[in-house]
C-alpha positions as semicolon CSV with decimal commas, in nm:
position;residue;x (nm);y (nm);z (nm)
1;X;4,227;-12,112;25,514
2;X;4,477;-12,397;25,503
3;X;4,849;-12,407;25,582
4;X;5,077;-12,706;25,517
5;X;5,412;-12,737;25,695
6;X;5,670;-13,015;25,663
7;X;5,864;-13,029;25,993
8;X;6,135;-13,269;25,876
9;X;6,253;-13,290;25,517
10;X;6,383;-13,608;25,349
11;X;6,731;-13,701;25,477
12;X;6,922;-13,602;25,158
13;X;6,770;-13,253;25,173
14;X;6,853;-13,219;25,544
15;X;7,215;-13,330;25,482
16;X;7,257;-13,097;25,184
17;X;7,105;-12,799;25,367
18;X;7,390;-12,780;25,618
19;X;7,655;-12,732;25,347
20;X;7,451;-12,529;25,098
21;X;7,622;-12,203;24,999
22;X;7,622;-11,944;25,140
23;X;7,684;-12,109;25,476
24;X;7,580;-11,884;25,765
25;X;7,862;-11,772;25,997
26;X;7,686;-11,935;26,291
27;X;7,698;-12,272;26,113
28;X;8,065;-12,231;26,018
29;X;8,140;-12,161;26,385
30;X;7,936;-12,469;26,480
31;X;8,139;-12,680;26,235
32;X;8,466;-12,544;26,374
33;X;8,370;-12,622;26,734
34;X;8,250;-12,972;26,642
35;X;8,568;-13,038;26,441
36;X;8,808;-12,973;26,731
37;X;8,868;-13,345;26,784
38;X;9,010;-13,383;26,432
39;X;9,385;-13,306;26,404
40;X;9,361;-13,181;26,045
41;X;9,069;-12,939;26,113
42;X;8,836;-13,043;25,828
43;X;8,694;-12,783;25,593
44;X;8,337;-12,757;25,464
45;X;8,419;-12,957;25,150
46;X;8,545;-13,255;25,355
47;X;8,326;-13,236;25,661
48;X;8,312;-13,558;25,867
49;X;7,976;-13,734;25,875
50;X;7,960;-13,697;26,254
51;X;7,991;-13,318;26,229
52;X;7,738;-13,296;25,946
53;X;7,487;-13,510;26,142
54;X;7,537;-13,294;26,450
55;X;7,463;-12,985;26,241
56;X;7,151;-13,147;26,090
57;X;7,029;-13,237;26,439
58;X;7,096;-12,886;26,564
59;X;6,905;-12,737;26,269
60;X;6,609;-12,971;26,309
61;X;6,591;-12,898;26,683
62;X;6,586;-12,521;26,623
63;X;6,328;-12,550;26,345
64;X;6,098;-12,778;26,548
65;X;6,119;-12,549;26,850
66;X;6,018;-12,247;26,641
67;X;5,744;-12,447;26,465
68;X;5,598;-12,576;26,790
69;X;5,589;-12,223;26,933
70;X;5,409;-12,092;26,623
71;X;5,164;-12,383;26,624
72;X;5,094;-12,330;26,994
73;X;4,989;-11,974;26,915
74;X;4,759;-12,094;26,637
75;X;4,607;-12,360;26,866
76;X;4,543;-12,084;27,123
77;X;4,343;-11,905;26,849
78;X;4,146;-12,231;26,813
79;X;4,282;-12,309;26,468
80;X;4,283;-12,682;26,395
81;X;4,631;-12,839;26,383
82;X;4,670;-13,200;26,266
83;X;4,949;-13,429;26,152
84;X;4,869;-13,573;25,809
85;X;5,138;-13,810;25,684
86;X;5,469;-13,619;25,695
87;X;5,299;-13,280;25,716
88;X;5,136;-13,061;25,977
89;X;4,812;-12,918;25,839
90;X;4,658;-12,609;25,996
91;X;4,304;-12,505;25,908
92;X;4,059;-12,238;26,012
93;X;3,717;-12,128;25,893
94;X;3,851;-11,778;25,826
95;X;3,891;-11,664;25,467
96;X;4,244;-11,648;25,330
97;X;4,250;-11,270;25,367
98;X;4,113;-11,275;25,724
99;X;4,348;-11,560;25,817
100;X;4,659;-11,375;25,699
101;X;4,544;-11,056;25,870
102;X;4,514;-11,256;26,193
103;X;4,860;-11,407;26,144
104;X;5,005;-11,058;26,090
105;X;4,833;-10,924;26,402
106;X;4,970;-11,218;26,602
107;X;5,320;-11,146;26,468
108;X;5,371;-11,493;26,319
109;X;5,316;-11,440;25,945
110;X;5,681;-11,366;25,864
111;X;5,802;-11,677;26,047
112;X;5,538;-11,902;25,888
113;X;5,587;-11,797;25,526
114;X;5,922;-11,974;25,466
115;X;5,784;-12,295;25,623
116;X;5,482;-12,330;25,396
117;X;5,458;-12,618;25,151
118;X;5,252;-12,684;24,840
119;X;4,881;-12,685;24,926
120;X;4,903;-12,381;25,155
121;X;4,688;-12,072;25,111
122;X;4,938;-11,795;25,051
123;X;4,871;-11,435;25,153
124;X;4,675;-11,232;24,900
125;X;4,899;-11,031;24,671
126;X;4,905;-10,660;24,720
127;X;4,794;-10,489;24,401
128;X;5,055;-10,245;24,271
129;X;4,942;-9,886;24,253
130;X;4,851;-9,769;23,906
131;X;5,104;-9,522;23,777
132;X;5,074;-9,345;23,445
133;X;5,309;-9,473;23,178
134;X;5,591;-9,232;23,089
135;X;5,445;-9,164;22,742
136;X;5,081;-9,133;22,848
137;X;4,920;-8,803;22,947
138;X;4,841;-8,757;23,318
139;X;4,491;-8,856;23,427
140;X;4,257;-8,564;23,485
């Protein structure tokens, strides 16, 4: 099984992410607190660069802290964690199904899923139950 995570995105993506709609309430509050020094109280559409950079830094710090905690748990399971270029690559000899079952048991699968990049082994899809079609007779 292989997981690929990109800890820090290209700068334009990081800058855009802090003003992408819908903006979480916590980030709006962060902007308001950081904008206190400005007499005209800037709005999201005319946010000073200093405030935007502070928000990017805050977001990166939170994301890296969560990532490092998740990776520490995988290292404790003796999964291999390496930096390859801009990515962190995690590998294990487990099959994809066994790997995702382990991640679920460890309580980290839901946090890892949104971080995964192209090249990651995604969890196996759950097959939908077969239901008879409305016009077909019930199975005997």
